[in-house]
C-alpha positions in Angstrom: 4.8 -17.9 -23.5 2.3 -15.9 -25.5 2.4 -13.0 -23.0 6.2 -13.0 -23.0 6.2 -12.7 -26.8 3.5 -10.1 -27.2 0.9 -12.4 -28.8 -1.7 -10.6 -26.7 -4.6 -11.3 -29.0 -4.0 -15.0 -28.6 -3.6 -14.6 -24.9 -7.1 -13.2 -24.8 -8.4 -16.1 -26.9 -6.9 -18.7 -24.7 -8.1 -17.0 -21.5 -11.6 -17.0 -22.9 -11.2 -20.8 -23.7 -10.1 -21.4 -20.2 -13.0 -19.5 -18.7 -15.5 -21.1 -21.0 -14.1 -24.6 -20.3 -14.3 -24.1 -16.6 -17.9 -22.7 -16.8 -19.4 -24.4 -19.8 -21.8 -27.3 -19.4 -20.9 -28.5 -22.8 -17.1 -28.8 -22.7 -17.1 -30.5 -26.0 -18.1 -27.2 -27.7 -15.0 -25.6 -26.2 -12.8 -28.4 -27.4 -14.2 -28.0 -30.9 -13.6 -24.2 -30.7 -10.0 -24.8 -29.8 -9.5 -27.3 -32.7 -11.0 -24.6 -35.0 -8.2 -22.1 -34.3 -5.8 -24.5 -36.0 -7.7 -24.5 -39.3 -5.5 -23.5 -42.2 -7.0 -20.1 -42.8 -4.9 -17.0 -42.9 -4.4 -15.6 -39.4 -5.1 -18.9 -37.7 -3.2 -19.9 -34.6 -1.2 -22.3 -36.8 0.2 -19.2 -38.6 1.6 -17.6 -35.4 5.4 -17.2 -35.5 7.0 -15.8 -32.4 9.6 -13.1 -33.1 11.5 -10.3 -31.4 13.3 -7.4 -33.1 12.3 -8.9 -36.5 14.1 -12.2 -35.7 12.3 -15.5 -35.4 12.7 -17.1 -32.0 13.6 -20.6 -32.9 13.6 -22.2 -29.5 10.3 -20.5 -28.5 8.7 -21.5 -31.8 9.8 -25.1 -31.3 8.3 -25.1 -27.9 5.1 -23.5 -29.1 4.8 -26.1 -31.9 5.1 -28.9 -29.3 2.5 -27.3 -27.1 0.2 -26.8 -30.1 0.5 -30.4 -31.0 -0.2 -31.5 -27.4 -3.2 -29.2 -27.1 -4.7 -30.2 -30.4 -4.3 -33.9 -29.6 -5.7 -33.4 -26.1 -8.9 -31.8 -27.6 -9.2 -34.6 -30.1 -8.8 -37.2 -27.4 -11.3 -35.4 -25.2 -13.9 -35.4 -28.0 -13.2 -39.1 -28.7 -13.6 -40.1 -25.1 -16.7 -38.0 -24.6 -18.6 -39.1 -27.7 -22.3 -39.7 -27.2 
């Protein structure tokens, strides 16, 4: 979805997360890093709005919001389950 909508900077971020999660011994640090992209600072992943020809893509943004929610909760749950 990100590739299709030219959010290529975020594609690189998520590819790095995937690589790090697959290779990282401490997967909790990757989950924390993913959670951090949702922090409310300007330019965070939470600020991403998909658009084409200066028009917001409503359906795609709704789908992105659902996936964001799912990923954020998956990371929180992973951290909760893997507490030490």
